[in-house]
C-alpha positions, 0 to 999 in steps of 0.5 A: 269700285269704292263707294264713293262714301267710302273713306276710312271708318273704323270698321274699314281702315282704308289700308286693310281694304285696300289690301283686301280688294286687290287681292280678290283683282289679282285672283280673278285676273289669274282666274279668267287671264284678263286685266282686272282692276277695283277703282281705290278712293284715295279722298282724304282731309289733306293732299299728304293722305291722298298722296299716300294712299294712291303710292301705297295703292300703286304698290299693290299693283293697282292701275287706278285710283278714285278721288270726290270732288268734294276735294276740291279743284286743286286738289283734284289737279293735283292728283291728277299730275301725280296720277300722270307721273307715275301711270296711274288712271284717275277716276273721278266720281261728281260725289257732291255736285248736286249741291250747285248743279241742281241749285237752278236759280244761281248754280253752275251746271254739270256740264261747266263741271265736265269741261273742268274736269277735263281741263284738270286732267282727270281721265274718267268722270261720272256723267250721269246714266238718263236711264237709271237713277240719277237726275237728267233727260236723255238728251241732256246727259249726251250733250255732258259726254259729247262735251267729255269726248268731242275734239271739236264740239259743235252748237247743239241745243237740245243737247245743250251745247250753245256755243261753237268749241275746239279742243284742240289737243286737249285729252278727252275724258271717259264718260262713266254711266253709273247709279240705277243701272243693269243689264236689262238697260243694256239696249238705252244705254249703247244707243244714247252712248255709244261703245266710248263709255265706261258701264258701271253696274254696282247694285244691277251685280250685287242685286242678283238673285244667283249672287255677285258672280253671276250678274257679272256674268248677266252683265258682260253677256248682254253687253257682247249681245247687244254690240254683235247684234247692232253690229250685224245689224249694221252690215246687213243695212250695207249688203241690202243697200248694195244689192237692192240698189238703194244709194248708202245716202238714203236716196231712193232710185226713179221708180222703174218704167213698166213693161208695155203687155206686162200684167201686173200681180194682184195683191188682192189675197186669195180666199 
């Protein structure tokens, strides 16, 4: 994706960047036979310019654009409506949120921001990593993810959800983990956030000693291996409980009665 700080600088005009990136996306799609994409940052100083950049991205064949939180709620909702009408995905980067979410005296929790963005209608939202470079302990960040994906949010004090909330028919938002994460943390990311999440490895891909392609391959191999291992372990646990007669709810069977005259095996190790 584009970095949140990348807008349109003299050394990298937005139109030139869009053309260059989409050329690489199309080559990658042709080489792999898979759908590829890149989040093109359309953040600009006014709505007319954001619409113009988004329309150009669509013209090039992009299926997704991104915008920064700093453009404001009216701008985000306007672009969200445009994306909905034009079959485009809108990725929201939370750039600038720290000016009020980290103000402990009179700030606004990111949990509230996540709810607002769900109501505004974005498709993706950066929601923290818990294991990367961003601020946030694991339970709190899990709470952010839950309000994005829940159909009915229950009270969960550990994760900061103090009130029950029914989301009704409101569309869910796909939470995004991005910021200082790498393939070596894959097991933690899946354990914390599950499958319904976008994992973005920027520096964790580019920083691979053998290059970007090797970094991307490492991420994918790690993800697929972890998911396969988790699924096979779950299947093994189910089979084991079936064979042993242990109910799946974790209840234990009563201890079998001893047989008269039978000798118990000695547990003393042989010399």
